[in-house]
C-alpha positions, 0 to 999 in steps of 0.5 A: 567507500567508508563509513564507520559503524558505532553501535551500540548494545541497544536499548532496554526493552523496556521502559521506567515503567515495565512496560515493554515498548517496540520502537522503529521508524518509517520515512512517511508520516499516515495520511489518515486513520479512518479505513476508507481514507487513503490506502497508504502502506504507512496508514494500512500499518497502522490502521492494522493495529487498530481496527481488524478486518473481516478476515487477514493473513496469517502471519507464518504461513506460506504461500499466504492463508487467508483467515478469519478475524472479525469473521467467525468462518469463511463466506459461505458463497452461492454456486453463482458466486454472486451471494455470500454470507459472512457469519460475526463472531460474538463478544467483540468489542470495539475500544472504548470512546466518549461517543459509548456513553461509559457502556461497552459497545459490541461490534454488530452486522449494522456496523459492516454494512454502515462502514461499507456504505461510508465509502459510497458516501460522497460526503466523504470521498474516500478514495476506496470508492472507486474499489468498491464500485468496480465490486458491483454491489447491487443498490449500492451505487445507485443509493449514492447516486440518488444522494449525488443527484438530489443534492442530499444527504446519502441515506444510511436507512435506505435498505440495500439489497446487495449489503443487510444484516440479517441479524446482529452477526450476520452480513450478506452481501449481493453483486450482480456479477459473480465475483471469484475471490470476493473473500480477497475483498474482505482481506485487511484493512483497507477491506471493509472494517466494523465501524461505529455510527455514533463514531463518526457522528460523535467526530465528523470529520475529524475521524481520521484523527479519532479512530476507534477499532476493535484491535489490539492497540490505541491511538496514544499519540500522534504529532503530524511529521513526527511521532504516531503512538500506540498503546495496549488497548485495555479492553482487547478480547483474550486472543492469543498466538496460534499462527500456522507455520508451514511444514518444512519453514524452519524459521516460521515453525521455530516463531511459532513454539516459541510463541503458541498460546502467549497473550496478545499483544505482546507489547504493551505501546508501539513507538513510529518515529517519522525521519524522512531521511535515511542516514539519521533513520539509520543511524538511529536504528545502529544506535540502539535507539530501534529495534528494526529498520529496513535497510537504506539501499545506500548501506547495502554495501557495508551493512549486507554485502553478499547479501548477508549481513556484515560481520561487524553487525552479527558480532552484535547479534543483528539479524536481517531478512530479505525478500521481494515485495508485491510493489511497483515503484512506477512514475505517475502521468496526469493523461489530463495534463495538457503537457505529458497528457492525451491519447494522440499518437505524438503525446503516446510518443513522448511517454514512449521517449521517456520511457525508452530514455529511463535506466531501470537497470541503474537505477536497481544497480546504484541507487537501490545497491541491487535490491530490486528487480527491474520492472517488466510491467506493473504487476508484481511478485507474489501475486497471481499474473506475474510472469517471471520470464516476461522481458518488455519494452519498459524495462528497456534503455534506448536513448537512441530511438527515444531521441527518434521518437520525439524527432519524429513526431516534431519535439524539436528545439525550435529557438536553440536554447538547448531543450525541446519545445512541443510540436506547435512550438509551447514550452516544454518543462516536464514537472516531477513532483518529488522530496528531498529523500529521492533526490538520487533518483531526481539525479538520475531522472535529470540526467537521462532527460537532459540526454534527450534534450527534455528539461525537467522541474522538480517540486518538491513537496510532503507525501500526504498533500501530494497524494490529495493533490494527486487524486485530484488532478493536480500533478504532471509527473509524480515517483511513487509505489504501489503495494499489493494487499492480497495476491493478485494483479487485479489491484495493479490494473486498476491503476490503469481502470478507468472507474477508478480515477480518483481513487488508485488511479492516480494516470487518470488514465480511461481506455475503454478497451482497458477498462474492457479487459480489466471487467473481463479478468475481474469476473474469470477463476484463476487461470491461463483464460485470466493470464492472457486477459492480463498480460494483454491489459499489460500490452496496452498499458505499455502501448499508452504509457501512462504509467512507467514500471521503474523497479519491484523491490527487494525489501531487507530489513535487519532486527536486534536479536531482542525482537522476538518473533519478527517474519516479514509478511508480502501483505501482513503489513501490521506486525506488531501484533505478533511481535515481542521485545525482550528486555536488555541492558546496553 
């Protein structure tokens, strides 16, 4: 195959008004700009430039390092790890909004308390509720249940022992159980951030379209399915670049030296196009319309052969960074679905046969052009609990064994049409929810399931609608990914944790033995005992197969030389604040 690339020298880094503009594209639209909304990576990337969490990761440090953002220092912890005190920085203000009546509005501790209570308010149906319920903040779940049982509005004014604003700039947390990694619960934009109650009350159910935060950017435009535009927040405080390069990391040290002391953000505007198809998204980058792009696997052989930028691209100054991503691409089975769900041996056998009949290695080799690691479990690289030496049935391709399992448990072709029926004779059709951009993956699925005489029906749709349907338990099978926000396995295990149904747990898997393992590992510090519990949790997920893990992706980002300071970070996805775009001519 020969592909000719028409390369431009790139657009100017400034528009006609002299503003520095960062331009790139994503493959799916965001779902919401409400921090308590659905935690997809696309929304997270944008939210992270509008809102600021209590803590964030340093942009350059490897291994990754947590540093205060809205907080003034790391949490002060009690000896039993059940009480934590967080002190906020003084003089941090929200971006201007009519909700504030023309007056500057400083962030106070009550805003953090309110933001966390919103996650527990049944009105908002926050998918983050299961995550925060698992933390066991004393009294907060009881307040939620009081609203549900009384069929009344959530009482934000009612005191809660576990969540108190001690003064204008101090928040105290009390938990029902120890939390050895509590700082991770407060790190990143999907963790608690400050939200002004008057903004929520002004915009109501439309709050997801009217984000008002303290971050370096504000929302300038959101044309659904087309474009998201961020503009510099004129009210943003004086923050200087001071990211910490790890000694010996020459690339990071060079970035730190070049940018240290620069006022943030360095660009005036961020324009994010939504282009679902790989080809037009990639060509827009090559033509110079975009400053950076994720390299689609289709173009790896010609753009990044052998793990190096192709000579024709390198001559134009294009650069690339690659790294394993802390994610897992997986197929989720709806455990409440009458066809693929259930815990009886025959139902488990169907899912395991489907898993054995799909070829993870072929997906990595042919569809991803080598940019991936065949997944042995749902736990991803960069996280505690990931075992690079593990080899399991999750990545095993064995159609003979798969067919034998189906035969053994009564999945037979009773009417001679070439397709298996269910053990009771009812039709068996696997409804796989997908999108046009996933056609090569659909074709691989269809080939492999046809070899098992299992009939598939592909149901196309848009990501935001599919996400909502999956949370409600309305999809049979769905192809998606999960990305870690912190360097720990716990968020991956929540994909199968019963109380997280409707949140992270889209399979609706609810096995008491697994739930117990999850809760036990959450109480332990990192070490061999916790690693053993994580491994046992993985074995249960493999045995019941509510999730078929495919791959851990290797990401390659290519960028023009006018983009200064870019560095792939495994967890900090909102990079807009830390990069500059230098003006160039075509």
